[in-house]
The first five atom37 places (N, CA, C, CB, O) and aatype in JSON, in Angstrom:
{
  "aatype": [12, 15, 0, 13, 1, 11, 15, 4, 11, 10, 4, 3, 1, 3, 19, 3, 1, 19, 3, 18, 11, 2, 0, 3, 10, 10, 1, 1, 18, 9, 16, 3, 1, 7, 11, 9, 10, 14, 1, 1, 0, 16, 7, 0, 4, 15, 1, 8, 5, 8, 5, 10, 4, 16, 0, 9, 11, 1, 0, 1, 13, 10, 0, 10, 10, 14, 18, 9, 6, 7, 18, 1, 7],
  "atom_mask": [
    [1, 1, 1, 1, 1],
    [1, 1, 1, 1, 1],
    [1, 1, 1, 1, 1],
    [1, 1, 1, 1, 1],
    [1, 1, 1, 1, 1],
    [1, 1, 1, 1, 1],
    [1, 1, 1, 1, 1],
    [1, 1, 1, 1, 1],
    [1, 1, 1, 1, 1],
    [1, 1, 1, 1, 1],
    [1, 1, 1, 1, 1],
    [1, 1, 1, 1, 1],
    [1, 1, 1, 1, 1],
    [1, 1, 1, 1, 1],
    [1, 1, 1, 1, 1],
    [1, 1, 1, 1, 1],
    [1, 1, 1, 1, 1],
    [1, 1, 1, 1, 1],
    [1, 1, 1, 1, 1],
    [1, 1, 1, 1, 1],
    [1, 1, 1, 1, 1],
    [1, 1, 1, 1, 1],
    [1, 1, 1, 1, 1],
    [1, 1, 1, 1, 1],
    [1, 1, 1, 1, 1],
    [1, 1, 1, 1, 1],
    [1, 1, 1, 1, 1],
    [1, 1, 1, 1, 1],
    [1, 1, 1, 1, 1],
    [1, 1, 1, 1, 1],
    [1, 1, 1, 1, 1],
    [1, 1, 1, 1, 1],
    [1, 1, 1, 1, 1],
    [1, 1, 1, 0, 1],
    [1, 1, 1, 1, 1],
    [1, 1, 1, 1, 1],
    [1, 1, 1, 1, 1],
    [1, 1, 1, 1, 1],
    [1, 1, 1, 1, 1],
    [1, 1, 1, 1, 1],
    [1, 1, 1, 1, 1],
    [1, 1, 1, 1, 1],
    [1, 1, 1, 0, 1],
    [1, 1, 1, 1, 1],
    [1, 1, 1, 1, 1],
    [1, 1, 1, 1, 1],
    [1, 1, 1, 1, 1],
    [1, 1, 1, 1, 1],
    [1, 1, 1, 1, 1],
    [1, 1, 1, 1, 1],
    [1, 1, 1, 1, 1],
    [1, 1, 1, 1, 1],
    [1, 1, 1, 1, 1],
    [1, 1, 1, 1, 1],
    [1, 1, 1, 1, 1],
    [1, 1, 1, 1, 1],
    [1, 1, 1, 1, 1],
    [1, 1, 1, 1, 1],
    [1, 1, 1, 1, 1],
    [1, 1, 1, 1, 1],
    [1, 1, 1, 1, 1],
    [1, 1, 1, 1, 1],
    [1, 1, 1, 1, 1],
    [1, 1, 1, 1, 1],
    [1, 1, 1, 1, 1],
    [1, 1, 1, 1, 1],
    [1, 1, 1, 1, 1],
    [1, 1, 1, 1, 1],
    [1, 1, 1, 1, 1],
    [1, 1, 1, 0, 1],
    [1, 1, 1, 1, 1],
    [1, 1, 1, 1, 1],
    [1, 1, 1, 0, 1]
  ],
  "atom_positions": [
    [[10.37, -24.77, -12.84], [11.51, -24.06, -13.38], [11.72, -24.42, -14.84], [12.76, -24.36, -12.57], [11.64, -25.59, -15.22]],
    [[11.99, -23.44, -15.62], [12.21, -23.7, -17.04], [13.71, -23.79, -17.33], [11.56, -22.6, -17.91], [14.54, -23.27, -16.59]],
    [[14.02, -24.45, -18.41], [15.42, -24.61, -18.82], [15.86, -23.44, -19.7], [15.62, -25.93, -19.56], [17.01, -23.39, -20.13]],
    [[14.94, -22.49, -19.95], [15.27, -21.35, -20.79], [16.22, -20.41, -20.06], [14.0, -20.6, -21.2], [15.98, -20.05, -18.91]],
    [[17.28, -20.03, -20.72], [18.28, -19.15, -20.14], [18.31, -17.86, -20.95], [19.69, -19.82, -20.1], [18.43, -17.89, -22.17]],
    [[18.19, -16.72, -20.26], [18.26, -15.44, -20.95], [19.69, -15.2, -21.42], [17.77, -14.28, -20.03], [20.65, -15.51, -20.71]],
    [[19.82, -14.65, -22.59], [21.16, -14.29, -23.06], [21.4, -12.83, -22.75], [21.33, -14.57, -24.59], [20.47, -12.03, -22.69]],
    [[22.64, -12.5, -22.55], [23.02, -11.13, -22.24], [22.85, -10.28, -23.5], [24.49, -11.05, -21.71], [23.49, -10.53, -24.52]],
    [[21.97, -9.28, -23.42], [21.72, -8.43, -24.58], [22.94, -7.59, -24.94], [20.53, -7.52, -24.31], [23.13, -7.23, -26.1]],
    [[23.76, -7.29, -23.95], [24.96, -6.5, -24.23], [26.02, -7.34, -24.93], [25.53, -5.92, -22.92], [26.76, -6.84, -25.77]],
    [[26.09, -8.62, -24.59], [27.02, -9.52, -25.29], [26.54, -9.74, -26.73], [27.13, -10.89, -24.55], [27.36, -9.81, -27.66]],
    [[25.22, -9.84, -26.92], [24.67, -10.04, -28.26], [24.98, -8.86, -29.17], [23.17, -10.26, -28.19], [25.18, -9.03, -30.37]],
    [[25.01, -7.66, -28.6], [25.3, -6.45, -29.38], [26.8, -6.14, -29.46], [24.58, -5.26, -28.78], [27.19, -5.13, -30.04]],
    [[27.63, -7.0, -28.89], [29.1, -6.81, -28.85], [29.49, -5.51, -28.16], [29.66, -6.83, -30.27], [30.38, -4.79, -28.64]],
    [[28.84, -5.2, -27.04], [29.18, -4.02, -26.26], [30.41, -4.35, -25.43], [27.99, -3.55, -25.36], [30.4, -5.28, -24.62]],
    [[31.47, -3.58, -25.64], [32.71, -3.83, -24.92], [32.66, -3.22, -23.52], [33.91, -3.25, -25.7], [32.94, -3.89, -22.52]],
    [[32.28, -1.92, -23.45], [32.2, -1.24, -22.17], [30.88, -0.5, -22.09], [33.39, -0.27, -21.97], [30.41, 0.07, -23.08]],
    [[30.27, -0.5, -20.93], [29.03, 0.23, -20.7], [29.41, 1.64, -20.28], [28.12, -0.48, -19.61], [30.15, 1.84, -19.32]],
    [[28.89, 2.62, -21.01], [29.25, 4.02, -20.76], [28.21, 4.69, -19.87], [29.39, 4.79, -22.09], [27.01, 4.51, -20.08]],
    [[28.65, 5.44, -18.89], [27.73, 6.1, -17.98], [26.97, 7.23, -18.66], [28.48, 6.64, -16.78], [25.94, 7.67, -18.14]],
    [[27.44, 7.71, -19.8], [26.77, 8.82, -20.51], [25.58, 8.35, -21.33], [27.77, 9.53, -21.41], [24.78, 9.17, -21.79]],
    [[25.45, 7.04, -21.53], [24.34, 6.49, -22.3], [23.15, 6.24, -21.36], [24.77, 5.17, -23.02], [22.89, 5.1, -20.96]],
    [[22.45, 7.3, -21.03], [21.37, 7.22, -20.04], [20.19, 6.4, -20.55], [20.9, 8.61, -19.67], [19.5, 5.76, -19.75]],
    [[19.94, 6.41, -21.85], [18.82, 5.64, -22.4], [19.02, 4.15, -22.18], [18.66, 5.93, -23.89], [18.07, 3.43, -21.85]],
    [[20.23, 3.68, -22.35], [20.54, 2.27, -22.11], [20.43, 1.94, -20.62], [21.95, 1.92, -22.63], [19.89, 0.9, -20.25]],
    [[20.94, 2.82, -19.79], [20.96, 2.56, -18.34], [19.56, 2.57, -17.74], [21.82, 3.58, -17.64], [19.31, 1.87, -16.76]],
    [[18.65, 3.36, -18.31], [17.27, 3.41, -17.79], [16.56, 2.08, -17.89], [16.47, 4.46, -18.53], [15.66, 1.8, -17.1]],
    [[16.97, 1.25, -18.84], [16.35, -0.07, -18.99], [16.73, -1.01, -17.84], [16.76, -0.69, -20.32], [16.05, -2.02, -17.61]],
    [[17.79, -0.7, -17.14], [18.29, -1.58, -16.1], [18.02, -1.06, -14.69], [19.76, -1.79, -16.28], [18.62, -1.54, -13.72]],
    [[17.12, -0.08, -14.57], [16.69, 0.36, -13.24], [15.17, 0.29, -13.18], [17.2, 1.82, -12.94], [14.5, 0.36, -14.21]],
    [[14.62, 0.15, -11.97], [13.18, 0.05, -11.79], [12.55, 1.43, -11.91], [12.84, -0.58, -10.42], [13.24, 2.44, -12.05]],
    [[11.23, 1.47, -11.84], [10.53, 2.75, -11.88], [10.8, 3.57, -10.63], [9.04, 2.53, -12.06], [10.57, 4.78, -10.62]],
    [[11.28, 2.93, -9.58], [11.65, 3.62, -8.34], [13.12, 4.05, -8.31], [11.37, 2.73, -7.16], [13.53, 4.76, -7.4]],
    [[13.9, 3.62, -9.3], [15.3, 4.02, -9.38], [16.28, 2.99, -8.87], [0.0, 0.0, 0.0], [17.48, 3.26, -8.8]],
    [[15.81, 1.8, -8.5], [16.7, 0.75, -8.01], [17.33, -0.01, -9.17], [15.94, -0.22, -7.08], [16.72, -0.14, -10.23]],
    [[18.53, -0.5, -8.98], [19.22, -1.28, -10.0], [18.62, -2.68, -10.02], [20.76, -1.33, -9.74], [18.49, -3.33, -8.98]],
    [[18.24, -3.14, -11.22], [17.67, -4.48, -11.35], [18.75, -5.54, -11.17], [16.98, -4.64, -12.71], [19.88, -5.34, -11.6]],
    [[18.41, -6.67, -10.54], [19.4, -7.74, -10.35], [19.66, -8.5, -11.64], [18.93, -8.7, -9.26], [18.93, -8.38, -12.62]],
    [[20.71, -9.26, -11.62], [21.14, -10.03, -12.78], [20.1, -11.02, -13.25], [22.42, -10.75, -12.48], [19.92, -11.23, -14.45]],
    [[19.41, -11.63, -12.32], [18.41, -12.64, -12.68], [17.23, -12.01, -13.4], [17.92, -13.38, -11.44], [16.52, -12.7, -14.15]],
    [[16.99, -10.72, -13.2], [15.89, -10.03, -13.87], [16.31, -9.47, -15.23], [15.36, -8.91, -12.99], [15.51, -9.45, -16.17]],
    [[17.55, -9.02, -15.34], [18.01, -8.41, -16.59], [18.55, -9.42, -17.58], [19.07, -7.37, -16.31], [18.49, -9.21, -18.79]],
    [[19.09, -10.53, -17.08], [19.69, -11.52, -17.95], [21.09, -11.16, -18.39], [0.0, 0.0, 0.0], [21.64, -11.78, -19.29]],
    [[21.68, -10.15, -17.76], [23.03, -9.73, -18.11], [24.06, -10.69, -17.51], [23.29, -8.28, -17.62], [23.84, -11.29, -16.46]],
    [[25.18, -10.82, -18.2], [26.26, -11.65, -17.66], [26.93, -10.89, -16.51], [27.31, -12.02, -18.79], [26.7, -9.7, -16.34]],
    [[27.75, -11.57, -15.75], [28.34, -10.94, -14.57], [29.24, -9.77, -14.93], [29.12, -11.97, -13.77], [29.27, -8.77, -14.21]],
    [[29.96, -9.88, -16.02], [30.86, -8.8, -16.45], [30.08, -7.54, -16.79], [31.7, -9.25, -17.67], [30.43, -6.44, -16.34]],
    [[29.02, -7.69, -17.57], [28.23, -6.53, -17.95], [27.38, -6.02, -16.8], [27.35, -6.87, -19.13], [27.14, -4.81, -16.71]],
    [[26.92, -6.89, -15.92], [26.15, -6.44, -14.76], [27.01, -5.56, -13.86], [25.6, -7.63, -13.97], [26.53, -4.54, -13.35]],
    [[28.25, -5.94, -13.67], [29.16, -5.12, -12.85], [29.39, -3.76, -13.52], [30.52, -5.85, -12.64], [29.4, -2.73, -12.85]],
    [[29.58, -3.76, -14.83], [29.76, -2.51, -15.56], [28.5, -1.64, -15.5], [30.14, -2.79, -17.02], [28.59, -0.42, -15.39]],
    [[27.34, -2.28, -15.58], [26.07, -1.55, -15.48], [25.92, -0.87, -14.13], [24.9, -2.5, -15.72], [25.53, 0.29, -14.05]],
    [[26.23, -1.6, -13.06], [26.11, -1.04, -11.72], [27.02, 0.16, -11.55], [26.43, -2.1, -10.66], [26.62, 1.19, -11.01]],
    [[28.26, 0.03, -12.01], [29.21, 1.13, -11.9], [28.76, 2.32, -12.73], [30.6, 0.68, -12.35], [28.84, 3.46, -12.27]],
    [[28.28, 2.07, -13.95], [27.83, 3.15, -14.83], [26.6, 3.85, -14.27], [27.54, 2.62, -16.23], [26.49, 5.07, -14.36]],
    [[25.66, 3.08, -13.71], [24.45, 3.68, -13.12], [24.82, 4.56, -11.93], [23.45, 2.58, -12.68], [24.28, 5.65, -11.78]],
    [[25.73, 4.11, -11.1], [26.14, 4.89, -9.94], [26.86, 6.17, -10.36], [27.06, 4.06, -9.03], [26.67, 7.21, -9.74]],
    [[27.66, 6.1, -11.41], [28.33, 7.31, -11.91], [27.33, 8.27, -12.53], [29.41, 6.93, -12.95], [27.43, 9.48, -12.34]],
    [[26.36, 7.74, -13.27], [25.35, 8.59, -13.89], [24.47, 9.26, -12.83], [24.47, 7.77, -14.86], [24.05, 10.4, -13.01]],
    [[24.2, 8.57, -11.74], [23.44, 9.17, -10.65], [24.22, 10.32, -10.03], [23.1, 8.12, -9.58], [23.66, 11.38, -9.74]],
    [[25.52, 10.11, -9.83], [26.35, 11.13, -9.21], [26.4, 12.39, -10.07], [27.76, 10.58, -8.97], [26.45, 13.5, -9.54]],
    [[26.39, 12.22, -11.38], [26.44, 13.36, -12.3], [25.05, 13.87, -12.68], [27.2, 12.98, -13.56], [24.92, 14.71, -13.57]],
    [[24.02, 13.38, -12.01], [22.62, 13.78, -12.2], [22.1, 13.46, -13.6], [22.48, 15.27, -11.94], [21.23, 14.17, -14.1]],
    [[22.61, 12.42, -14.23], [22.06, 11.96, -15.49], [20.9, 11.0, -15.25], [23.15, 11.28, -16.32], [20.01, 10.86, -16.08]],
    [[20.93, 10.34, -14.09], [19.85, 9.44, -13.66], [19.45, 9.83, -12.24], [20.3, 7.94, -13.72], [20.27, 10.34, -11.48]],
    [[18.19, 9.58, -11.87], [17.76, 9.91, -10.51], [18.18, 8.83, -9.51], [16.24, 10.11, -10.47], [18.32, 7.66, -9.86]],
    [[18.38, 9.24, -8.28], [18.63, 8.26, -7.22], [17.33, 7.53, -6.9], [19.2, 8.95, -5.94], [17.31, 6.31, -6.78]],
    [[16.24, 8.31, -6.76], [14.91, 7.72, -6.5], [13.89, 8.47, -7.35], [14.53, 7.8, -4.97], [14.08, 9.63, -7.7]],
    [[12.82, 7.78, -7.69], [11.74, 8.37, -8.49], [10.52, 8.56, -7.6], [11.38, 7.48, -9.72], [10.27, 7.77, -6.69]],
    [[9.79, 9.58, -7.86], [8.51, 9.78, -7.2], [8.59, 10.01, -5.71], [0.0, 0.0, 0.0], [7.69, 9.62, -4.98]],
    [[9.67, 10.64, -5.25], [9.82, 10.88, -3.81], [8.89, 12.01, -3.37], [11.28, 11.23, -3.47], [8.88, 13.09, -3.96]],
    [[8.12, 11.76, -2.33], [7.24, 12.78, -1.77], [7.62, 12.98, -0.32], [5.73, 12.37, -1.91], [7.04, 12.36, 0.58]],
    [[8.58, 13.83, -0.09], [9.05, 14.0, 1.27], [8.94, 15.34, 1.85], [0.0, 0.0, 0.0], [9.32, 15.54, 3.0]]
  ]
}
């Protein structure tokens, strides 16, 4: 285990609120399959991770982001 700790990129940029309309930002926090990445993978703080999850779910509901990618059903 390393002692290196990821810093929250949203805190570094002084992002106050994560907006669901910013799909380019939200795409960085979901997998290629459309799943939300966990905090340990993104390095986001708990406050921003919660905002990210809420924004991603809202963007999915409004069809700005996909629920799943590459579905062959």
